[in-house]
N, C-alpha and C positions, 0 to 999 in steps of 0.2 A: 504494500500500500504506500502510495506516495505521501511524503511528509509535506505539511503545509509550510508556506514561507515563514510564518512565525515560529514554527517548530524548528526549522533549520537555523533561524537566527538564535534561538535559545541554545541549541546544541553547540553551535560555534562558540558562543559566549561562555557556556559552562565548561567546555573542553579547555579553553584558555585559562579559566579560573582554576580548574583542577590541576593544571601543570604547576601553577604557583603554590597551591595548597600542598601538593604532594612533595614539592621541594621543602616547604616549611615543615611538613610532618617529619621528614628525615632529620631536620635540625632539632625539632622539639624532643625527639627520642634521645638525642645526645644531652640535652639540657636537664634531663631527669636527675643527673648526678650532681648538678650544681647546687650550691647553697641557696642562691637567690630563687631558683625555681623558674619554670618556663611560663608563668602566667602572663607577664607583660609581652613576651614574644608571641604567645598565642593570640592575645588581643590585637596585636599589630597584624598578624596573619589574617585574622578575621576581617579587619578593616580593609586590608589590601585586596582580599578576595571580593568584598562588596564593591570596592572601587572599580575593579576590573569588570564585574558584571554591569555596573551602572554605565561605565564608559562604552562598553560594547553594545549594550542594548539601546542606550539613548542615541548612539551614532546610527544604528540601524533603524530605529523607530523614534524619531525626535518628538513626535506628537503624543507619545504614550506617557502616562504617569507612573510613579513608583511608590511602593510601600516596602520598606526595607528594615531589617532588624536593627542595624546599627544607626542608620541615618534618618529613619522615619519616612515621612511622606515627602515626595518631590514631584515636580512637574505640574502641568496644567490641572487645575481642580475640576474642570469640566470635561476631562478626557473620557472617551468611551472605554478605552483600554487602559489597564493598569497592570504592571508587573508586580508580583508579590514575591519577595526574595528573602531567603535565609542562606547567607553565603557559607555558613558552616554549622550544620545541625549535628549535635553530638560533640559540643565543644569540650566537655569534661573528658570524654574519651580521647579526643585529640590531645588534650593537655597532658594526659597520662601515658601517651604513646600507645593507646589501644586502637587497633586498625578497624574501627567501626564508626564512621562518620560520613557525612554526605553534603552535597550542595542541593538545595531545593529551590526551584523557580516555577512559579505558576503565572498564568495570564488570565486576568479577569476582564470580562466584557459586559459592561452595563450591569455589574453586580453579580455576574455568574462566572464561575471558574470554567474555562473552556479548554485550557491546555495545561499540562503539568509535566515536569521532569524532576526526577530524583536520581542523582548520580553518585554512586559510591566509587571513587577513583581507585581505592586500594584493591577492590575486587573487580574493578572495571565492569560494573553493572550499571547500565543506563536504563532506568525504569521511566516509561513515558506513556502519555495518553493524550488523545484529542477527543473532544466531545463527539459522541456518536460513532467513533471509529475504533474503539477497543483500546486495550492497554497491552504494552509489550516490554520485554527486556531482551536485548540482543536480537531483535526481530522475531522473538518467540512470543506467541500470544499468551497472555496471562489470564488465569481463571482462579477465582477464590476457591478455597477448600470446599470439598463436598461433604465433609464430616458433619454428622447430625447428632452424635453422641458426645455430650460435653465431657464425660469422663475420659475420652480418648483424645481430647483437644489440647493443643498447645496455645496458650493465651498470652499475649503480650500486654504489658502495662507500663505506665510511666508515673513516676513520683513527681508531684508538682514542684517546680523549681522555686527555691527560696520560700518554701512553705512555712507557715506559722505552726504553732503547736496544735491548734484545732484542725488545720488541714492535714498535718501529719497523722493525727489520730484518725481522721476520716479515711485517709489512704490505707492505713493499717486495717481498719474495719472492712473496707471494700475488698482488700486482698485476701483477708481471712475468709470472708464470705464466699469468694470464688474458689478458694482452696478447698472448701467443703465439698465442691463438686468436681474439681479436677486438680491433679497434682502438677500439671504442666504449665506453671507460671514462669514467665521470663521478663526481665527488665533489662533491655539492651542500651538504653540511654540516648536514643536518637529517634524521635517520634516520626519524622518523615520516612526513615528507613523501616520502622515498624509497620507503617501503613503500606509501604511498598511490599513488605513481606506478607502482609495479609492478602494483597492483590495476587501475589505469586503462590498463595496456598501454603507458605512455609509456617505462618502463624494462622490459626483459625479465627482469631479475633484480636482486637486491641482496644484498650480504653486509657484515657488520661484526662485529668483535670488541669486547669491552670495553663493551658497552651495559648499561644498567640496565632494569629491568622497565618503568619509565614511558616509556622511549624506544621500546619495542616493542609494548606491550600493545594499544593501539588499532590500530596499523598491522597487527599480526598478524591480528586477526580480519577486518579489511577485505580483506587479501590472501586469506585462506581463503574468505571469502564471495564473492569475485570469481572463484573457481575455481582459485586458485593453491595452491602448496605452500609452507609456511613451517615450517622445522625448525631445530634446531641445525646447525652446520656439518658435524658428523659424521653427520648424518642422523637422530639421535634426535628424537622427535616434538615435544617441548615446549620451545620456545626462550625463552619470556617471562621465566623466572626463571633462565636459564642463561648470561647475559652475552654470547651471540653468536647471530646469526641468519643464515640463508640462505633467500631467498624468490624465487620465480619460477614460471613454468609448469612442468609436470611434467618435460618433456624437458630444458629448460635448467637447471632446478634439479639434476637428476641429473648432467648433464655438469659443472657447476661443482663439485658435491660431490666428484666424482672428481678434478678438477684441484686443488682446495684441500686435500683430504685427502692428495693426493700430496706436496704441499709439506710438510705436517705430518709425514708419515712420514719424509721426508728429514731433517727437523729432529731427530726422535726418534732416528734411526739415527746421526746425527753424533756 
């Protein structure tokens, strides 16, 4: 299937950014032994990556707006199209030399996510989707898992970043509730990749609170185009700007929604 012009623009920008981040990742692994630590270095790498994406995408599409993790909103406020960018998802993994992080770029058209790319440079896996045209990795069509028995499922989860004590307690209760039904819980630390893994059937579902739109936008459309369901945790349809997401195949998504909302109801009743 032919790629759209916008997809080609995204892929070129992401590949250039990936070369920069991969070089930086090789350096950050060496910094682990230093007393100062690699935190400042990684922050600079993150900003550099975003600058490359901004430069490449704005050069190719000067009339498009931007929403970026590091720089916030840029470009014309009345633009129909907007890039939503996380230049380095999985920053803590990157910081510790763990080879599980990605670049996430989505394209929004009049409030709807229409294109998404999640690229893992270390494994050289480019997950991509265009509205109505399916989801792919390395030109292989993606389909969500067909498992319907929660006991046999592998479920991904994410702990809210910079959570307060109440949010940490809520996360603990949610995790324990799901553990009562399945032993296959995983926390990989990169929400965009977790969502891509749901699309690929590697994870049967994923949930997380406290996310930003750039964490979810690309992964959201990849899951949807792979035949999955991606909603807010309470089941409302649009998660990208809602700070939380629950994704999976139709059956497992429904079962997890019931479990997780049961935890929330107990909290509200307390």
